[in-house]
N, C-alpha and C positions, 0 to 999 in steps of 0.2 A: 808823530807818522810818522813812515819807516816805509824805503822803497826797498824793490831789489834789482839790481839793476846785474844786469848781463856783458858778459867780454863782450866790446872793451869794454873795461873798467875805469872812470874818472869821476865816481862819487859824485857827478850830476843828475839829477832828474825833475820834471814835474809833477808839482804839488796841484793837487785841492786845497785850498784852505780849505772854503765857503765849507767842505765834509766835516770840517770841526764843531761847525754852529752846533748839532744838537747836542754835543756832547758839552759846548761851553753853556750855552742855558739849561739845560740839565731838566729841563723840563717850564719853564719861564716860556709864555706866551709870546712869539717869535713875531709879533705885527705893534708887541711897545717898546722890541730895542736895535742896537742899531748895534752890527757888532765887525768890526772892523782888523785887519792884522796889520803889525811893523816889524820892522827891523831891530828897534831897540824899547824900553824904557819911555827913556822921556818922547820918543814920536809915538810912543802911546798917548804917553801923559797928554801933551799938546795936539795929541790928535792929526796926526801930521803925516805926510808919506806912505802911505795908507797900501797897503799892498796888494793888484791886481791876483784874482782869484784867482788864475793860474799862474803859482810861481815856480821859477828854478834857483834850487839853491845854489848856493854861492861855496858854503862848502860841506861836506863827509858831513860833519854833523851841524846843527846852527838854530838857535835858541830863536823860535818866533814870539812875537808878544799879542796880545790879544785886550782888543779893547772891549767893553761891554757899556754901552751907553742909553739910556734911556732915551727913546726919542721924541718924550717931552720937556726934559730936563738937559742939557747937555755937560750940566756939572755932577750928573748922580749920573756916575759912572765905575766900572771897575775894572782892575788891571789885570791879567794872570798871563802864563808864559808857555808850551809846551817844545820837546826837540823835535824836529823833522831830522834822519835820515837815512843816509843809503849806506845800504849795504851791498857785499859781490853775491850776484845768484849764481853758483856753480852750476854749470855745465858737463854735462855725461859726455866724452866722447865716445864715439863709437864702436861697442863690444858683441864682440863676438861670441858666436855659439861656442860651446866644447864639447870636445868628442872626445874620448875613451876610449881604447877597446879590453874587453871585459877578459876575463881572466878564464882561465880552463873551465868553470860553474859552469861559464854562461844564461849565467842569471840577471842577467839586464841591473847587477847594482855593484857599481865602484866608488872607491873616493875620490874626489874631487878638489884640484887643489884650485880658492882662487887669488890668488897673491899675482900672475901677472891682470887679473879684471881691475884687480887696485891699482898697476898703473899703467891700465889704457884707459878707465875710469876717470885717473885722476891730469894723467896729460902732464902740460905743463903746467899746471897749477899747486897750489903750495900748501903740500901733504896739513904745514902745520896751522892753516885756513881751515879746513875741511873734513870730513868724515865722513869716511862711508862705510855703510852697512850694507849687512844680503841679505834678506827677506822672503819669505815664502810663498806671501799673500800681498796683493799689491795694499789691500788695504792698513796689513800691517809695514806695509814700504812706506803709507804716509803715514802712519803714527806712528815710526820706527817703535815697532815691537816684535818682541822671539828675534832675535839677530840669530844666525846662525855661524856656526863659525867658517874661518875661512879655507878650513881643512871642515870639507862634509860630505856624508857618503849619500846617493840620492836616492829616494823612498819609491819612483814611479821612471819610466821610462817612455819616450823623455820625460821633462822636470822641466818648470818653467823657474826660472829665480828672478826673483827682484831686486833693483839696487840701488840706493840713494844714500846720495850726495851730500849735506848739509852745509852750512859757515856756521863755522864753531858758532861765533860769535852771537847771530841769530840763527834760530834752527829754522825759521819760516823760509828762509831765501836756501831753496832746494830743488834738486831733481832728482824725476826715478825716470827709471828704463827697465828693460829685462833681457835675458839670456838664458837661452835653454841648454840643457845637460844631455847629452847621448849615448849611450854606452853601445856602441859596435862592435856585434859576435863575432868571435875567432871563428876561424873554418873549424871545421870538427872532421876527424881524421880517425875512422874506425876501420884506421889497418890493422893486423892481427899483429900480432907481436914477435911473428918463429911463421917463418914460410920453409919451404922442403923443395928441392928440387932433383928430381933422378938424375943422376952422375950423366954428362954428355947432353943434355935436355938446359932448356930453359921454362922461364918462369914468366908469364903477363901477370903485373900488380896493376889494378886499377885505382886514383884515386878518388874521392866525391867529385863528382863533378859540381862545378855553380862555382867557382870562385875561378877571379881575377887573374892570378896569374902558380905558376907552380915549380919546384924544382928540386931532383929530384939529388942526392950524394954522388951516382953518376953521372953530374953531368946533362938530365932529360928534364927537359923543358915542358911534353906536356902532361897532359895528364893520366896518363899511363907511361909505363918505361915497363923494357923485359931486363929481367935479368939473368945470366947464364953460369952464375960459378958464387961461392957459398962467400960469407962476409958482414961484415955490418952496413949497416944502409939507413938513410931515413928523408922522410921528404917532408915539405915546406911551405905548401900555402898561403896565397898569402888575397887576400878580402882588399880591394879598393874601392874607401866610398866618397872619394874625391878630395873628402879633407883632412884624411886620415886613412892609413895603410894597415888593418891587420893579419897578422899573422900566426902559426901554428905550425907545429917541426912534430912527427911521430920519427922516434926508433923503432926500428927491425932488424931482424935477424933473417940472413935465409941458412939453412942449412944445407947439405950434400944427403941425397936420399940414392939409392938403389935395392938394386934387388937383392938377396938373402945368397947365400952359396954356400949350402949346406956340407958340415963336410965331417958330421956321422947322427947315424942313427941309431941307438942300442937299448937295446929290448931286455928286459927280464919277462921272459916267457914262462912256461913250466912250473910254475911258482905255485906254494899252497895258498898265498896269500893273494892272488892276483897278479897280472902284466901288468907293468910298466915302462913305460919308451922315454926315451932324453932325447933329447935333440940341442947338439949343438949349432951351431953357422958359425959365416962370419960377413961380414958386410955392417955401412955407412946407415941404415937404415935401420926405423924404428918396427920391434915386427911381433908380426900377434902369429901363432900357432891353433892349427885344428888338424881332423884326425876324419874332419868329414866334408873340408872345405864352406862347412854350415856355420855350424858354432866352434869360435873363433874365443882366447883365453891367450893372456897373460904370460905365460908362463908358459915354459918349453917343454915340463914333465905331466908325465899324464898315469894315470896313479888305477889300480882295479880297471884294463880293460880284459875284454872278454879278448878268448881267441876270434884269429880269424885273420884274413888278408885286410892291411889297411895303405890308406897311405897319407903322408903327414906334406901337411900346407904348411909354408910356412908364409908369410903375407905381409909388403910394406905396407902401414898404414897410410905411406903419403900415395900410395895409390903406383909405386913405380916395380910393382908385379909381383906373383907370387913362382912360389920356389916348391916343387916337391919327390917325392922320394917313396917307390914302396916297404912295407915291411909285411914280416911273416909273424905272428902271435901265435902258439902252439897251449892247447893248455888238456888237463888229464882226468879224470875220475879217478877221488879220491875212496869210490868205492867199488868193487859190481859186486850184483849176486846171478852166476852163471847154474838156472835152478829155471830153465826154458820156459818161461812165464810171457818172453817177449817185451822184460823189462832191462835193463843192464846188465843184459844176457853174455857181451862183451867187452873184455879192456880193451882201450888202444889209446894212443896218443890222438885228439882231435885237432882236426887239421892239416894230420901228417903229410896229406895227399899236398899241400903246398912243397913240398922238399921232400921233390919225388925221390931223394937218395938217403934219406932218412934211415939209422938203423937201430932198433931200438931191443935192450937186450931186457929180459927178465931174470930173476934169479930168488931162490929163497933164502928162507933168512942165516942157512948157509952159509950161501954165497956161489950155488949150485945154480948151473946156468937153466934152466925149463923151459922158455920159451925167448928166439928170436926173428924179427920181426922188421922184414926189410921193406925197406918202400914204403911202395903202397900195400903192402899184401893187408889181407883183412887181421882183426886183431884176434886177440885167447880168449882159449874159450874155457879159463879156468882147467883142462886136461895136458900133461904128462907123457906120452904117448899111449895114448887113447883112455889112460884109468887118471877120475877126478878125482884135483889136490886137495887136501881139507881146506876148510876156511882158517883162512890167517892172515900176517900181513906178508907182501910181496913186495919186492925191490926192486925199480928201476932201470938202466942207464941211457941217456941217447944223445946221440952223437949224430951232429948234423954232416949235412956236406960241408962249412966251413971248420968243421972239427971240432965246435964247439961242444963240448961236454957237459950235460944235466943231467942229474938224480935223483932221486927221490926217491917215496915209496906208495901202496893202497891196498887196500882189505879186499881178502876175499871171501866174501858172505854168502853162506846157505843155510 
């Protein structure tokens, strides 16, 4: 017979000896026999000093002798014995739940270390006397099946872990309890990696709300901060769950930006291959370019631009403003047919009216000046001193008000 004794342990317990009667009889008719319990073989033989039914042992392990006697003949008896023992019953000390902060994935799964739980469960009890195991279900803990290691990754959140402590000498002397695993979300900081401020202004950056506290690298502790100069910054947000505080930090950069300064707009017009515009700017911003303030492009170069009056727009992508400057592009026809049919009867520089002081000189192939067009004068009709000139190629030179000269040639067809 075995008893499990809780603390304080002295190895002394009460045993109900008569509970062994059915084992002693082993199927015999109890009405035919008398069973008595004794502390020695001699007492059992002499049927003296029989023990009471409720017997308190005197040592941790003690041998009890049993006399089985026929109730019709006292000389007909048999003696056997068994051991009564008292083992320490371990007690699980008060055990607390474990909380961890999740990693950046916030998937609710983390690796837990049960080392501290081992120390808590054991307390002042001897590790040489007792063994502690962890299980995923009460049934497994009761049967000591499917133990999990002290380094364990949870499979649900929260999750209950069952712990069993047992006496190494007698596993039936055990205690079972449980604790929970919690994985707490870290603050999610969905800030941009890069912000921009227009020079001379400031920007207000808002953190996601709902967290316990905030700390910006500029010292601000509110859920938003105002920044007025470029640099490297960070935000740390804290979530206080009572038993654990989870934090997360986001680094970001603030860059200066400003409206562009247009240094130069270079044009290549009067070009057989189409007009081009090249824009040069300076500034701290990130700029995009347009000729109509609607269709913007990354490149500051424009090609195959029809002649006419344009405005070059340079827009700061961060919203610091738009710089603009007007340009004039001129083109000329590659041929004309002065046959009075109403189509291509005259030749002139297109959009020359945008340059009031433009001068256009037309030459034959020998370099003879045929016609001079001043300013907004009407175009050439293919004659010289009232006479029609032959169909051939003619050359021209254009001088703009700023002194720029352009040369080219065209065909007269009849």
